[in-house]
DSSP file (Angstrom, degrees, kcal/mol; ACC not computed):
  #  RESIDUE AA STRUCTURE BP1 BP2  ACC     N-H-->O    O-->H-N    N-H-->O    O-->H-N    TCO  KAPPA ALPHA  PHI   PSI    X-CA   Y-CA   Z-CA
    1    1 A M              0   0    0      0, 0.0     2,-0.1     0, 0.0     0, 0.0   0.000 360.0 360.0 360.0 132.8  -18.2   22.2   -6.3
    2    2 A S     >  -     0   0    0      1,-0.1     4,-2.1     4,-0.0     5,-0.2  -0.367 360.0-111.7 -80.9 162.3  -15.7   22.1   -3.4
    3    3 A Q  H  > S+     0   0    0      1,-0.2     4,-2.5     2,-0.2     5,-0.2   0.872 118.8  54.4 -59.2 -38.1  -12.2   20.6   -3.6
    4    4 A Q  H  > S+     0   0    0      1,-0.2     4,-2.4     2,-0.2    -1,-0.2   0.914 107.5  49.0 -65.9 -42.3  -13.2   17.8   -1.3
    5    5 A Q  H  > S+     0   0    0      2,-0.2     4,-1.3     1,-0.2    -1,-0.2   0.900 111.9  49.8 -58.2 -42.6  -16.2   16.8   -3.6
    6    6 A T  H  X S+     0   0    0     -4,-2.1     4,-1.1     1,-0.2     3,-0.3   0.920 111.2  49.1 -63.5 -45.8  -13.8   16.9   -6.6
    7    7 A D  H  < S+     0   0    0     -4,-2.5     3,-0.5     1,-0.2    -2,-0.2   0.908 110.0  51.4 -62.9 -43.5  -11.2   14.6   -4.8
    8    8 A E  H  < S+     0   0    0     -4,-2.4    -1,-0.2     1,-0.2    -2,-0.2   0.804 114.6  41.8 -66.6 -27.2  -13.9   12.1   -3.7
    9    9 A Q  H  < S+     0   0    0     -4,-1.3    -1,-0.2    -3,-0.3    -2,-0.2   0.561  89.4 111.4 -96.4  -9.8  -15.2   11.8   -7.2
   10   10 A A  S  < S-     0   0    0     -4,-1.1     3,-0.1    -3,-0.5    -3,-0.0  -0.356  74.5-112.0 -62.7 137.6  -11.8   11.7   -9.0
   11   11 A P        -     0   0    0      0, 0.0    -1,-0.1     0, 0.0    -2,-0.1  -0.334  47.9 -81.7 -64.7 156.1  -10.8    8.4  -10.5
   12   12 A P        -     0   0    0      0, 0.0    65,-0.2     0, 0.0    64,-0.1  -0.268  29.1-139.4 -60.6 146.5   -7.9    6.6   -8.8
   13   13 A R  S    S-     0   0    0     63,-3.1    23,-0.9    62,-0.2     2,-0.3   0.627  73.1 -37.2 -81.1 -15.3   -4.5    7.8   -9.8
   14   14 A G  E     -Ab  35  77A   0     62,-0.7    64,-2.8    21,-0.2     2,-0.4  -0.974  58.2-104.7 176.1-177.3   -3.1    4.2   -9.9
   15   15 A H  E     -Ab  34  78A   0     19,-2.5    18,-0.8    -2,-0.3    19,-0.6  -1.000  27.1-174.7-137.0 135.4   -3.2    0.8   -8.3
   16   16 A V  E     -Ab  32  79A   0     62,-2.6    64,-2.4    -2,-0.4     2,-0.5  -0.968  10.2-159.2-129.7 148.2   -0.6   -0.8   -6.0
   17   17 A R  E     -Ab  31  80A   0     14,-2.7    14,-2.9    -2,-0.4     2,-0.6  -0.993   8.5-153.3-125.8 122.2   -0.4   -4.3   -4.5
   18   18 A V  E     -Ab  30  81A   0     62,-3.0    64,-3.1    -2,-0.5     2,-0.5  -0.873  19.3-165.2 -98.6 123.0    1.8   -4.8   -1.4
   19   19 A V  E     -Ab  29  82A   0     10,-3.4    10,-1.7    -2,-0.6     2,-0.5  -0.915  17.5-136.9-116.8 128.4    2.9   -8.5   -1.4
   20   20 A Y  E     -A   28   0A   0     62,-3.4     8,-0.3    -2,-0.5     7,-0.1  -0.722  17.1-170.9 -80.0 123.2    4.5  -10.4    1.5
   21   21 A L        -     0   0    0      6,-3.9     7,-0.2    -2,-0.5    -1,-0.1   0.603  45.7 -89.5 -95.8 -13.2    7.4  -12.4    0.1
   22   22 A G        -     0   0    0      5,-0.7    -1,-0.3     1,-0.1    62,-0.0  -0.799  54.0 -47.9 134.4-175.5    8.2  -14.5    3.2
   23   23 A P  S    S+     0   0    0      0, 0.0     2,-0.5     0, 0.0    -1,-0.1   0.673 106.3  79.7 -72.6 -15.0   10.2  -14.6    6.4
   24   24 A V  S    S-     0   0    0      2,-0.2    -3,-0.1    -3,-0.1     0, 0.0  -0.788  92.9 -78.6 -96.5 132.7   13.5  -13.6    4.9
   25   25 A A  S    S+     0   0    0     -2,-0.5     2,-0.1     2,-0.1    28,-0.1  -0.444 112.3  59.2 -73.0 144.8   14.1   -9.9    4.3
   26   26 A P  S    S+     0   0    0      0, 0.0    -2,-0.2     0, 0.0    27,-0.1   0.387  70.3 179.5 -75.6 142.1   13.2   -8.2    2.1
   27   27 A H        +     0   0    0     25,-1.1    -6,-3.9    24,-0.2    -5,-0.7   0.679  54.6  50.8 -81.7 -20.9    9.8   -9.1    3.3
   28   28 A W  E     -A   20   0A   0     -8,-0.3     2,-0.3    24,-0.2    -8,-0.2  -0.844  47.9-171.7-132.1 155.8    7.8   -7.0    0.8
   29   29 A R  E     -A   19   0A   0    -10,-1.7   -10,-3.4    -2,-0.3     2,-0.5  -0.983  16.5-148.4-138.3 142.4    7.4   -6.2   -2.8
   30   30 A V  E     -A   18   0A   0     -2,-0.3     2,-0.2   -12,-0.2   -12,-0.2  -0.968  19.6-174.9-117.3 119.1    5.1   -3.4   -4.2
   31   31 A D  E     -A   17   0A   0    -14,-2.9   -14,-2.7    -2,-0.5     2,-0.4  -0.695   8.0-154.3-108.4 159.3    3.6   -4.1   -7.6
   32   32 A S  E     -A   16   0A   0     -2,-0.2   -16,-0.2   -16,-0.2     3,-0.1  -0.999  16.6-171.9-138.2 134.5    1.5   -1.7   -9.8
   33   33 A D  E    S-     0   0A   0    -18,-0.8     2,-0.3    -2,-0.4    -1,-0.1   0.799  76.7 -13.9 -87.7 -39.1   -1.1   -2.5  -12.4
   34   34 A F  E    S+A   15   0A   0    -19,-0.6   -19,-2.5     2,-0.1    -1,-0.4  -0.986  81.4  92.5-157.7 163.0   -1.6    1.1  -13.6
   35   35 A G  E    S-A   14   0A   0     -2,-0.3   -21,-0.2   -21,-0.3     2,-0.2  -0.555  76.5 -42.8 133.3 165.2   -0.8    4.7  -12.7
   36   36 A D     >  -     0   0    0    -23,-0.9     4,-2.7    -2,-0.2     5,-0.2  -0.428  51.3-136.8 -61.1 126.0    1.8    7.5  -13.2
   37   37 A R  H  > S+     0   0    0      1,-0.2     4,-2.6     2,-0.2     5,-0.2   0.858 102.0  50.4 -58.6 -38.7    5.2    5.8  -12.8
   38   38 A T  H  > S+     0   0    0      2,-0.2     4,-2.3     1,-0.2    -1,-0.2   0.923 111.4  47.3 -67.6 -46.0    6.5    8.7  -10.7
   39   39 A V  H  > S+     0   0    0      2,-0.2     4,-2.4     1,-0.2    -2,-0.2   0.942 115.0  46.3 -62.9 -48.2    3.6    8.6   -8.3
   40   40 A I  H  X S+     0   0    0     -4,-2.7     4,-3.0     1,-0.2    -2,-0.2   0.934 112.8  49.6 -62.0 -47.3    3.8    4.8   -7.9
   41   41 A E  H  X S+     0   0    0     -4,-2.6     4,-2.1    -5,-0.2    -1,-0.2   0.891 110.8  48.8 -59.6 -42.0    7.6    4.9   -7.4
   42   42 A E  H  X S+     0   0    0     -4,-2.3     4,-1.9     2,-0.2    -1,-0.2   0.899 113.1  48.0 -63.5 -39.9    7.4    7.5   -4.7
   43   43 A F  H  X S+     0   0    0     -4,-2.4     4,-2.9     1,-0.2     5,-0.2   0.935 110.0  52.8 -64.1 -44.5    4.6    5.6   -3.0
   44   44 A R  H  X S+     0   0    0     -4,-3.0     4,-2.6     1,-0.2    -2,-0.2   0.878 107.8  51.2 -61.0 -38.8    6.6    2.4   -3.2
   45   45 A Q  H  X S+     0   0    0     -4,-2.1     4,-1.8     2,-0.2    -1,-0.2   0.910 113.0  44.7 -61.3 -45.0    9.7    4.1   -1.6
   46   46 A R  H  X S+     0   0    0     -4,-1.9     4,-1.5     2,-0.2    -2,-0.2   0.899 114.9  48.1 -69.4 -41.3    7.6    5.4    1.3
   47   47 A A  H  X S+     0   0    0     -4,-2.9     4,-2.0     1,-0.2     3,-0.3   0.938 111.0  50.7 -63.5 -46.2    5.8    2.0    1.8
   48   48 A M  H  X S+     0   0    0     -4,-2.6     4,-2.8     1,-0.2    -1,-0.2   0.886 106.7  54.9 -58.9 -41.2    9.1    0.1    1.6
   49   49 A A  H  < S+     0   0    0     -4,-1.8    -1,-0.2     1,-0.2     4,-0.2   0.876 112.7  43.5 -61.3 -35.7   10.6    2.4    4.3
   50   50 A R  H  < S+     0   0    0     -4,-1.5    -1,-0.2    -3,-0.3    -2,-0.2   0.800 127.8  26.5 -79.6 -29.2    7.8    1.6    6.6
   51   51 A L  H >< S+     0   0    0     -4,-2.0     3,-2.3    -5,-0.1    -2,-0.2   0.576  84.8 107.4-109.1 -10.4    7.6   -2.1    6.0
   52   52 A L  T 3< S+     0   0    0     -4,-2.8   -25,-1.1     1,-0.3   -24,-0.2   0.798  94.4  23.7 -47.6 -50.1   11.1   -3.3    4.9
   53   53 A L  T 3  S+     0   0    0     -4,-0.2    -1,-0.3    -5,-0.1    -2,-0.1   0.208 103.5  97.6-104.3  15.5   12.1   -5.1    8.1
   54   54 A L    <   -     0   0    0     -3,-2.3    -1,-0.0     6,-0.1    -4,-0.0  -0.895  54.6-159.1-111.2 109.1    8.6   -5.9    9.4
   55   55 A P    >   -     0   0    0      0, 0.0     3,-1.8     0, 0.0     6,-0.3  -0.412  39.8-102.0 -71.9 162.7    7.0   -9.3    8.9
   56   56 A P  T 3  S+     0   0    0      0, 0.0     6,-0.2     0, 0.0    27,-0.0   0.771 120.0  57.6 -60.5 -26.1    3.1   -9.3    9.3
   57   57 A H  T 3  S+     0   0    0      4,-0.1    -3,-0.0     3,-0.0     3,-0.0   0.498  81.0 107.4 -87.4  -1.3    3.3  -10.9   12.7
   58   58 A D  S X> S-     0   0    0     -3,-1.8     3,-1.6     1,-0.1     4,-0.6  -0.596  75.1-130.8 -73.4 135.1    5.5   -8.1   14.1
   59   59 A P  H 3> S+     0   0    0      0, 0.0     4,-0.6     0, 0.0     3,-0.3   0.807 106.9  56.6 -57.0 -29.9    3.5   -5.8   16.5
   60   60 A Q  H 3> S+     0   0    0      1,-0.2     4,-2.5     2,-0.2     5,-0.2   0.765  90.8  76.2 -69.4 -25.0    4.8   -2.7   14.6
   61   61 A F  H <> S+     0   0    0     -3,-1.6     4,-3.1    -6,-0.3     5,-0.2   0.903  89.1  53.8 -58.1 -47.2    3.4   -4.0   11.4
   62   62 A R  H  X S+     0   0    0     -4,-0.6     4,-1.8    -3,-0.3    -1,-0.2   0.906 111.5  45.2 -55.8 -45.9   -0.2   -3.1   12.2
   63   63 A R  H  X S+     0   0    0     -4,-0.6     4,-1.6    -3,-0.2    -1,-0.2   0.949 116.7  44.8 -64.3 -48.0    0.7    0.6   12.9
   64   64 A N  H  X S+     0   0    0     -4,-2.5     4,-2.1     1,-0.2    -2,-0.2   0.858 108.3  57.6 -67.4 -32.1    2.9    0.9    9.8
   65   65 A R  H  X S+     0   0    0     -4,-3.1     4,-2.6    -5,-0.2    -1,-0.2   0.914 105.0  52.1 -61.1 -43.2    0.3   -0.8    7.7
   66   66 A E  H  X S+     0   0    0     -4,-1.8     4,-2.5    -5,-0.2    -1,-0.2   0.878 107.4  52.3 -60.2 -38.7   -2.2    1.9    8.7
   67   67 A R  H  X S+     0   0    0     -4,-1.6     4,-2.1     2,-0.2    -1,-0.2   0.896 108.4  49.5 -63.7 -41.3    0.2    4.5    7.7
   68   68 A V  H  X S+     0   0    0     -4,-2.1     4,-2.5     2,-0.2    -2,-0.2   0.908 111.0  51.8 -63.1 -40.5    0.7    2.9    4.2
   69   69 A V  H  X S+     0   0    0     -4,-2.6     4,-2.4     1,-0.2    -2,-0.2   0.950 110.1  46.9 -59.7 -48.6   -3.1    2.8    3.9
   70   70 A R  H  X S+     0   0    0     -4,-2.5     4,-2.3     2,-0.2    -1,-0.2   0.866 110.9  52.9 -60.5 -36.7   -3.5    6.4    4.7
   71   71 A D  H  X S+     0   0    0     -4,-2.1     4,-2.3     2,-0.2    -2,-0.2   0.932 108.6  49.8 -63.9 -46.4   -0.7    7.3    2.3
   72   72 A A  H  X>S+     0   0    0     -4,-2.5     5,-2.9     1,-0.2     4,-0.7   0.908 111.3  50.2 -59.3 -42.4   -2.5    5.4   -0.5
   73   73 A E  H ><5S+     0   0    0     -4,-2.4     3,-0.8     1,-0.2    -1,-0.2   0.920 110.0  49.0 -63.4 -41.3   -5.7    7.3    0.3
   74   74 A R  H 3<5S+     0   0    0     -4,-2.3    -1,-0.2     1,-0.2    -2,-0.2   0.889 115.1  45.4 -63.8 -39.4   -3.9   10.7    0.2
   75   75 A E  H 3<5S-     0   0    0     -4,-2.3    -1,-0.2    -5,-0.1   -62,-0.2   0.518 111.7-123.0 -81.2  -7.1   -2.4    9.7   -3.2
   76   76 A N  T <<5 +     0   0    0     -3,-0.8   -63,-3.1    -4,-0.7   -62,-0.7   0.908  59.3 150.2  60.4  45.1   -5.8    8.4   -4.4
   77   77 A L  E   < -b   14   0A   0     -5,-2.9     2,-0.3   -65,-0.2    -1,-0.2  -0.852  50.7-122.8-107.4 142.9   -4.3    5.0   -5.1
   78   78 A L  E     -b   15   0A   0    -64,-2.8   -62,-2.6    -2,-0.4     2,-0.4  -0.675  35.6-159.6 -74.0 137.7   -6.2    1.7   -5.0
   79   79 A L  E     +b   16   0A   0     -2,-0.3     2,-0.3   -64,-0.2   -62,-0.2  -0.987  15.9 179.6-133.8 127.3   -4.4   -0.5   -2.6
   80   80 A D  E     -b   17   0A   0    -64,-2.4   -62,-3.0    -2,-0.4     2,-0.4  -0.919  14.3-148.9-120.2 150.2   -4.4   -4.3   -2.2
   81   81 A W  E     -b   18   0A   0     -2,-0.3     2,-0.5     8,-0.3   -62,-0.2  -0.956   7.5-170.0-117.9 136.4   -2.5   -6.5    0.3
   82   82 A D  E     +b   19   0A   0    -64,-3.1   -62,-3.4    -2,-0.4     7,-0.1  -0.857  12.9 168.3-124.8  94.7   -1.3  -10.0   -0.4
   83   83 A L        -     0   0    0     -2,-0.5    -1,-0.1     2,-0.2   -64,-0.1   0.361  56.5-108.6 -87.7   4.2   -0.1  -11.5    2.8
   84   84 A G  S    S+     0   0    0      1,-0.2     3,-0.1     4,-0.1    -2,-0.0   0.571  84.6 118.5  79.9   9.6    0.1  -15.0    1.5
   85   85 A L    >   -     0   0    0      3,-0.2     3,-1.9     1,-0.1    -2,-0.2  -0.950  57.7-148.8-110.4 116.6   -2.8  -16.1    3.5
   86   86 A P  T 3  S+     0   0    0      0, 0.0    -1,-0.1     0, 0.0    -2,-0.1   0.848  99.6  47.7 -57.3 -35.5   -5.9  -17.4    1.3
   87   87 A E  T 3  S+     0   0    0     -3,-0.1     2,-0.6     2,-0.0     0, 0.0   0.538  92.1  92.7 -83.5  -3.2   -8.3  -16.3    3.9
   88   88 A D    <   -     0   0    0     -3,-1.9    -5,-0.2     1,-0.1    -3,-0.2  -0.812  47.7-177.0 -96.1 120.1   -6.8  -12.8    4.3
   89   89 A D        -     0   0    0     -2,-0.6    -8,-0.3    -7,-0.1    -1,-0.1   0.374  49.9-110.3 -94.5   2.5   -8.4  -10.3    2.1
   90   90 A G  S    S+     0   0    0    -10,-0.1    -8,-0.1     1,-0.0    -2,-0.1   0.480  95.1 100.4  86.2   5.5   -6.1   -7.6    3.3
   91   91 A T              0   0    0      1,-0.2    -3,-0.0   -10,-0.1    -1,-0.0   0.521 360.0 360.0-103.8  -3.3   -8.7   -5.6    5.2
   92   92 A S              0   0    0      0, 0.0    -1,-0.2     0, 0.0    -4,-0.0   0.498 360.0 360.0 -92.4 360.0   -8.0   -6.7    8.8
């Protein structure tokens, strides 16, 4: 079995939820339901560095959001977004 097949079948290492707090900075909070505390904290620091001063309507947000998504994929973390919009499931 190749390393790629092993990675694809490995259970997630944790779960994180990125929550939009509103128009006043800090705009974001990163919560976790489960996972290694060190992995989650390192991910949180990187995500916050990318998102800290960006509200969801900022043009830079979309690019940085994709970077956060790729980071979560590399770390094998489940990722949810809560942008405070009931119709937004976090996938757009």
